[in-house]
C-alpha positions in Angstrom: 16.3 41.6 74.5 13.0 43.1 75.7 12.9 46.7 74.6 9.1 47.1 74.3 9.0 49.7 77.1 12.2 51.4 76.0 10.6 53.7 73.4 7.7 55.9 74.4 5.3 55.8 71.4 3.4 58.9 72.3 6.4 61.2 72.0 5.6 64.4 70.0 2.6 62.7 68.3 0.0 64.5 70.3 -2.1 67.3 69.1 -3.8 69.5 71.6 -7.4 70.5 71.1 -9.6 72.4 73.5 -13.3 73.0 73.1 -14.5 76.5 73.9 -15.6 76.9 77.5 -13.8 73.7 78.7 -10.8 73.5 80.9 -10.0 69.9 80.1 -7.4 69.4 77.5 -8.1 66.6 75.0 -5.2 65.0 73.1 -5.7 63.0 69.9 -3.2 60.7 68.4 -1.9 61.4 64.9 -1.7 58.1 62.9 1.5 57.0 61.1 3.8 59.7 62.5 5.8 57.7 65.1 9.4 58.4 65.9 11.7 55.8 64.5 12.4 52.9 66.8 15.7 51.1 67.4 16.0 48.2 65.0 19.5 47.0 65.9 21.6 46.3 69.0 25.2 45.4 69.5 26.5 43.0 72.1 30.1 42.7 73.2 30.9 39.0 72.6 34.7 39.2 73.3 37.0 41.6 75.1 37.1 43.4 78.5 33.4 44.5 78.2 32.1 41.1 77.3 28.3 40.8 77.9 27.5 44.5 77.6 24.6 45.4 75.3 23.9 48.7 73.4 20.8 49.7 71.5 21.4 51.5 68.3 19.0 54.5 68.3 18.5 55.9 64.8 21.1 58.6 65.0 24.9 58.9 65.0 26.6 56.6 67.6 30.3 57.1 68.5 32.4 54.1 69.6 35.6 54.6 71.7 37.2 54.9 75.1 36.1 58.5 75.9 33.3 59.2 78.3 31.5 61.2 75.5 31.2 58.1 73.3 27.8 56.4 73.1 29.4 53.0 73.1 32.2 53.4 75.7 34.7 50.5 75.8 37.3 49.8 78.4 39.7 48.2 75.9 43.2 49.9 76.0 43.7 49.0 72.3 40.5 51.1 71.3 41.2 54.7 70.4 39.5 57.5 72.3 37.4 58.2 69.2 37.6 54.9 67.3 34.6 54.6 65.0 31.2 56.0 64.3 27.9 54.4 63.3 25.9 56.9 61.2 22.2 56.2 60.6 20.8 56.7 57.0 17.0 56.9 57.3 16.3 56.4 53.6 18.2 53.1 53.6 17.2 52.3 57.2 20.8 51.2 57.8 23.9 52.2 59.7 27.2 53.1 58.1 30.3 52.1 60.1 33.1 54.5 59.6 36.6 54.3 61.1 37.8 57.6 62.5 41.5 57.1 61.7 42.2 54.7 64.6 45.6 53.3 65.2 44.6 49.6 65.3 41.8 49.9 62.7 38.2 48.8 62.6 37.4 45.4 61.2 34.0 44.2 59.8 33.7 40.5 59.5 37.5 40.1 59.7 38.2 42.7 57.0 39.7 46.1 57.7 37.4 48.8 56.6 37.2 52.6 56.2 33.4 52.6 55.7 30.7 50.0 55.2 27.1 49.4 55.9 26.4 47.0 58.8 23.7 44.3 59.0 22.4 41.8 61.6 24.7 38.8 62.3 27.9 40.7 61.4 30.8 41.3 63.7 32.7 44.5 64.4 36.2 44.3 65.9 37.9 47.3 67.5 41.1 46.5 69.3 40.5 43.3 71.3 36.8 43.9 71.5 34.3 42.1 69.2 30.8 43.5 68.8 28.0 41.4 67.3 25.2 43.2 65.5 21.7 41.9 66.3 18.2 42.6 64.9 15.8 43.3 67.7 13.0 41.4 66.0 12.4 39.7 62.7 9.4 41.9 62.0 11.6 45.0 62.3 14.5 43.5 60.5 12.6 43.1 57.2 13.2 46.7 56.2 17.0 46.6 56.9 19.7 46.8 54.3 21.1 43.3 54.1 24.1 42.1 52.1 23.6 40.7 48.6 
């Protein structure tokens, strides 16, 4: 996946300074204060939405059939609000939590209520299987990996 242009690095990291008597605005870059970049993506490897890809931005991501869900699946066995991926910045990891779905949420073929996810793992909701991928090896170094 090529996501190099996906995230604008200038964001809110500009500081405006204006010299007296000048009309030109000069912006300087503040070092080391970049917004967090997506480190993971999920790809649908089995089910009705096979082949779809989703970037996991560092915030809360809902999974389900509803239009309001960030990862909207067309699987009839997926609940409207099935699961949520909640980002923990201190651990630099996502927590997968089932939202009381009828058919359950499975992580590496084990039914779960909550668990941290890692690259290479599989999430199954209904008949849909999502594979967790690291966007690059350099970015994956700081991720919470299983012991």
